[in-house]
N, C-alpha and C positions, 0 to 999 in steps of 0.2 A: 275286108271292107275296102271299097274303092277309094281313091283319093278324093273324088267328088263327094262321096258320102261322108268321109271324114271332115272335109271342109264345111259341108252343110251342117253337120253335127256341132262343129266348133262354133259356127256363126250362131246357131240356135242357142247354144249354151251361153255365149257372150251376151246375146240379147236378153236372155232370161235373167242373167245376173244384173244387167243394167237396169231392168225395170222392177226387180224384186225390192221389197222394202228392207230397211235395215233390220238386222237381227236384234230382238229385244232381250235384255238380260235383267234378272231380278237383282236389285241392289238393296242391301240391308245396311243402313247407316246408323250404327249404334249411337254415335255421338249426336247425330241429328234426331235420333229417336223416330225414324221412319223407314219404310220399305216402299219400293216402287219398281215397276217394270219400265225400263227406258231403253231406247234404241242405242246401239253401240256403233262407234266408239264414243266415249264421253271424256270430258275434261272437268277438272275441279279447280275452283279458285276461292280465295278468301280475301275480303277487304274489310277495313275498319274505317269508320267515320265518326266525327264528333257531332253531337247534338246538344242542345241546351239541357236535355235530360240526362246526358252522359254518353258513353261510348256505345256505338252500334256496330256489331260484327255481322257481316253478310257472308253466307256460305252458298256457293253455286255449284250445281252439278248440271252439265250442259252437253247435249247432243246437238250438233249443228251440221246439217248436210247441204248447206248453201241455200236451198229453197225453203226449208222448214227447220224449225228448232224445237226441241223439247227441253224444258228447263225446270229443275227443282231448286228453289231458293228458300233459305230460311234466314231470318234476321233475328239476332239476339239483342234485345234492348237491355239497358241497365236494370238491375233488380228493382222491382216495384214500379217501373215506368208505366206499364199497362194495367196494373192492378187497380180495380175499382173504376176504370174508365168506361164510358159509354161505348160498348162494342159496335153498335150501329154506326156511330160517328167515325170510329176508327176504320171500319170497313169502307164507309163512303169515302173517307180521305185516301185510303189505299187505292181504291178504284179510280178516283179522280187523278191521283198522282201517276198511276200506271198508264192511264190513257194519255195523259199529258206528255209522259216520257216518249211515247211513240207518235205524238201529234195525231192521235186518233179520236174517234167519236164512239162513246159507249152505246152499243146497240141494245144491250140488255144487262141487267144486274139483278140477280135473284139470290135468295137464301139457298144454300146448298149444305145439306147435312152430311157429316162424316162421323159416324158413330154418335157420340154425345156432344160433338162440337158443331155448332151452327155457324158455318162459314158463308162465303159468297162465291158465286160464279158469275163471270162477266164475259161478254163478247164485245170486242172493240174492232171497229173497221178503221183501216188506215191506208194511206198511199205512200209507197216508197219506190223510188226510182221509176216513177210513172206506172207502177204496177199496183193493183189493189190487193191488199193483204188483210188478214184477220188474226186476231189474238184471242185465244180462249184461255181464260185464267180462272183457277180456283184458289182461294186463299182462306187461311184459317188462323185464328189467334188462339194460342194455348199458353197460358201464363204470360211471360214476357217475351214470347217468341211469335213471330209472324211467318207462317209457311205460305209459299206461293208455288203453284204448279202452273206452268205457262207453256202453251203451244203457240207458235207463230208460223204462219204459212200463207199460201195463196188464198184469196177470197174463195169461199165455197168449200174449203177443205176441213173446216172445223168439226164436221160430223163424221169424218172418215173413221173406219174401224180401228186403225192403228192409233189415232189420236184419242179416241174414247177409251181404248185399252190402257194407254199411258195414264190418262187422268183417273180412270176408275181403279187402277191398280194401287194407287197411293193409300198407305195405311200408316197410322201413328202407332208407335211402340211406346208403351207406358212403363 
C-alpha cells in the first residue's frame, strides 16, 4: 500500500472514530436493584443530605461526554417517608424540582409505565451558555426510593436512537 493510501486510510479511521457514538455497556447494579445500557466511560458518586423526614442518600451513575450526558440516579429516603403518600403529587414535585434545577421549562409531563410501576416522563427545554438544550427524564418511585433516568443534550436530540436505547433499556430488579 502506498504512503498516500495509508495516510488516507488513517484519516478515514480517525474521522470515523471521532463521529462514532460512545460504546454502550450493560450495567447491573445489584445494590440499586436495576440494570441499564449506558454509554462508557462512566463515573459513580454518592452523596447524603438531611431533610425534615430524615437522611436522603443519592447514588449517581454518569456518562458525560461534554455535549451530552446520560445519568441514572436513585435516591433512598428514610424508611416510611414515601409510604402512603400521593404519588401524583410526589411526581409533580420531582418534575418541578428537576426543571427548576436547570432553569428550564417543562414541555411535557406524561405517565410512563415501567412494568407495574407507573412513573413519569418529562421533557424540559433550557438554555445554557447561550445554547438551547433539552432534558428527557423518566422517574419512578418504588417504596422509599426515587429512580431518575436523565438524558441532557442539545435541543432536538431527545429522540435520537442512542438516547431512546438508554432510556428504554432500564429495568428494575426485584
